[in-house]
N, C-alpha and C positions, 0 to 999 in steps of 0.2 A: 208395718213393722211392729213386732211385739217384743217386749223385754221380759225375760224370765230371770229371776234371781234365785239361785240355789240356796236352800237353807243350810246345806252342808259346806258352803264356801267358807274360806277363812274369813272367816269373818274379818299472921305476921305482926311481928309486932309493929304497931303504927307509931308515928310520931304523936305528939301530944293529943290526947283525946279530948273532945269537948265535954264528954259525959262519962259516967262510970263504965268499967269494962263490961264486955259481953258476958251474959250468964245464960247458958243454953242447957237444955236437957236432951238426952238421946232416947228418952222414953216417951211414949205417946200412946193415946188410946188406940185399941185395936178395932173398935167399932167404926165401920165406914158409914158416912152420912149419905143416904140415898137422895141425891138432889137432882134426879132426873137422868134420862138417857136420850141421846139423839143418834140417828143412824149415820154411819159413814156412807158416802155415795159411791165408794169404790166398786168397780165391777170385777175386781180380781176374783177368780174362782179357785185359786190355789193359795192355801194358807198353811205354812209350816207349823209344826207343833213347837210352841215356845214354852218351855217348862216354867211353872210357877208364875205365869202372867195371866192377864185378863184379856189377851188378844182375841178379838172376835170381829164381827162386822159392825159392832156397836162400841162406842166409847163413852164413859160417863162424863157428864158436864162438870166443869170446875167452878162455875160461878155460883155465888150464894143464892139460895132461894129467896132470901129476904135481906133487906138492909137494916132490919131490926127496928128499934124505936126511932131512928133517925130517917126521915124521908129521903128517898134517893135523890130528889132534886136538890135538897140542901147539902147532902153529902158530896155530890159530884161538884157542886160549886166551890166547896172548900178545897176539894182535891185539885181542881183546876187552878184555883187561886194559889195554892201552895206550890204547884209545879211551875206556874208562870212566875211566881216570886223568885224561886230558885233560878229560873232561866234568866231573869233580869241580871242577877249576879254574874252568871256565866257570860252573858252577852257583854257586860261591861269589861270583862277580862279577856275576851277571846282574841283580841288583836294586840294585847299587851304582853310584855315579857312574863314568863311563868316562874314562880318560886316553887321548885320541885323537890320533894323528898321521896324516899323509896320505902315501901312496905317490905320488899324483898329485893333480890338482885335486879329484877325486871319489872316488878309490880309497883308502879309509882302512884303518888298522890300529890295533888297541888293544893295550895292555899285556897284555891277557888272551890274545890270539893267541900272543904270545911265551912267556908263562908256561905255557900249555897245551902248546905244542910242546916246551918244555923238559921238562915232566913226562912226555910221551909218549916222548921220546928216552931218558929215564932207564930206562924200562921196556924198550924195545927193546934198548938197549946192554947192559943187565944180563943179558938172555937170549941175545942174538946179537951179540956185540961185533964180529964180523968182517963183518956185513952192510952193504950200501950203503943209504944213506938219502937221500931227496929230500924235504925239508920246504919248505912254502910260505915260511916266514919265515927259515929258516936255510940253505937251499940244500942242496948235496951234501956229505955227510960219509961216511966209512967206506971200505971196500975195493972199488974198482971191479972187482976180479977176482971178486967174489962173484956167485953166480947169483941171489941174492935182492936185490930193490930194494923198500924200503919207501917208499910215497908217502903223505905225511902232510899233511892239511889240519887244523890245530889248531882252526880256527873258520871253517867254511864258512858264509858269510852274515854277514860281519862288519858290514855296514851294518845289517842287520836286528837283530843283537845290540846294536849301539850305540844303536839307537832303541827297544830293548825290544819288537821286533816279530818274531813268528815268520814265517818259518822260519829256523833255523840249526842247525848240527850240528858234531860232531867226526867226522872221517872218516879211517880208517886202512886202507890196502890194501897187500898185499905181493905182489909179482910174483916168479915163478920163471922165469928166462930170458926175461923180458919179458912174460909172460902172467899175468893175475891168478890167484892161488892161494888167498888167504884175505882176508876183508874184514869190517870192522865199522864201523857208523855209529851214533852216538848222537844221535838227533834230540831237540831241545828243543821240547816242545809245551806248549800252554796260553797263558800271557801274563803280564803284569806281576802280581806277587804270587801267582801260582798256577802257577809253572813245574813241569813234570815232564819225564821223559825216557822214550824207548823205544829199545831196542837192537835194531838190525838186524845180522844176521851171515850169512856165507856162506862155504863152501869149494868149490873147483872139484870138481864131481861129487858134492857132498854136500848140495845143496839150500840154500835161503835161509830164514831164520827171523826172526821179530820177537818179542822177549821170550820166546824159546824155542819158539814155535809156528811150524810150517811155514807158509809163505805162497806164494801163486801169483798170477800176473798175471790180469787180467780176461779174460772170454771174449767181450767185445764185438767184433763183426766189421763194424760199420758206422761210418763217420766221423761221420755225422750223429747218432749216439747216443753219441759219445765226448766225454770231457773231456780236453783236451790241455794240455801245459805246455811253455813255452819259456823262454829267458833271453837277456839282452842284455849285452854287455860294456861297458866304460867308453869305448871308442873309438867315436865316431860316424862310422864309415867306410862303405865299400861293403858289407861283410858285415853290418854293423848295419842299413843301409838295406834290404838284401835280406830280412833277417829281420823287419823291420817289415812288409814286404809279405806275407811268409808268415803273420805274426800276423794281419793283416787278413783274408787269404783263408780261413784255417782258422777264424777267428772266425765268418765268414759261413756256414760249412757244418757246423760241429760244435756241440756243446752249450756250448762256450766254450773259450777258451785262457787259462790262468793264467800269471802271471809271479811266482814266489815269491821268487827271488833266492838260492837255494842249490842248486847242482847235485846234491850228494849226496842232499839231501832229495827233490828232484824225482825222481831215479831210484829211490829207495826207495819213493816213492809209486806208481810204475809197478809195482814188484815186489809191493807190497801189494795191487794191484788196484783202487786207488781212482781212478787216472787211467790212461788208455790209452797215452799216449806222451809223450816229451819229446825235444826237440832243441835244439842250440845250437852256435854257432861259437866257436872259439878258447878252449876250456877248456884247463886245464893238467892234467898227469898226476895231481896230487893231488886235482883236482876229480872225476876219473872212475874212478880205479883201483878204488875200493870199490864205487861205484854200478853200474858195468856188470856186475860179477860178480853183484851182488844181483839185477839184472834177469834175467840169463841163467839163474841157478840157480832163479829163480821161474818159469821157463818162457817167458821173453820172448826177444826178438831184439835184437841190437846190430849196428849198421853205421856207417860214415861217412855223411855227409849226401849223398854222391853214390852211395851204395849199395855202395861198396867195402868190403873187409875192414878191420875196425877194429883198431887197437891204441891203447894209452893215450897214445902220443906223437903221435897225430893231432890235427888242428886242428878237427875237427867230429865230432859224435856224434848219432846218432838211436837211441833205445831205444824199444821198444814191446812190446805184449803178443803180438806175432808175427802176430796176425790182421790187423792193419792196416798192417804194415810196408811191403809193396809198394804199397799204396794211397797212403800218405803220400809215398813216394818218387816217385810219379808227378808230384808238384808240387815236392817239396823237391830231388829229384835234378837236374832241369834248371836250377833256380835256382842250385844250387851249381856246376854246370858253367859257367854264364854267368860266375860270379865267377872261376873258374879260367881261362876264356878271356880275361878282362880282365887277367890277370897277377897276381891275388891269390895269395899264397903259401900253398899247402896242404901243403908238405913237413912231415916229422916235426919236432917241436921239443921242447925240454926233455928230450932223451935224454942222460943223463949220459955224458960222454966215456969211451970204453973199456968201457962196460957192454955185456956180451954179451947180445943179445936175439934170440930167434927170431921176429922180426917183419919 
């Protein structure tokens, strides 16, 4: 059975912040950092023309070529310690009543988010006091002249956590000059009264691991034999509607499409080889910095949803086992181009002002 996708088909304010408000710039260097290429293993022979994208049979890598003056062994140990420290805070709270506030009508935050981030920041600042940090709850702190940027999601999947429903995680990724260098994700597994965790970790060029064992993406090369994952933001706008359509279409032609509600977990599941791909619009750097490195180091492929070169300040991401990447883009790419043609903003966002990044 062969699957053919037609290119012509239809395709906040927070409660009290721990740190000063976010300061972001929408301008960024136009020079792309050539940090290597790796081939997609897709056998697809048909590739639609996707305007203004880099779609081809090759996709640029996202991982940093170097961890700079800090050895990768030291960097990853601090990253893992930071993530595990935040996870300890979450574990202590997971079966207790939640004190919940709202960023918007449906986008909630708990006291646990803030406490977890504070614990993570203490670890980072103790080891690297001059590094720049971008936290979901606290915003930007540190030295913008640093080559290192820590992207911290102290509780990815807050809604799931608040309801005692897996999946949720603590995610910590560190960039070197804008490219992921080291990452750790502590995923909470199980459920009410039986919570446990597993630790995912990766360094650029050093592979991806789960609980210390090396992991790799699946070898599935057919969409109809794949289990896929996506996500939806809180704003029910054009991008949300487009992804609802993509959800329907891929549900029809695959073994299923899941919506788990935690981007870092979704990407770790791709890296672990239990699902084949994940995509979503309008994620933030703290959602993606760790997960994309995990996928790539497990042998997968990362791009924007139009097929272009990805960086963690982009507004869309597609990660896959590599085998399916071009096939998925045959449908996802044109849908994304339609959004861009309608004037939907896909410029880089949440890039801290004055942070030097080779993206």
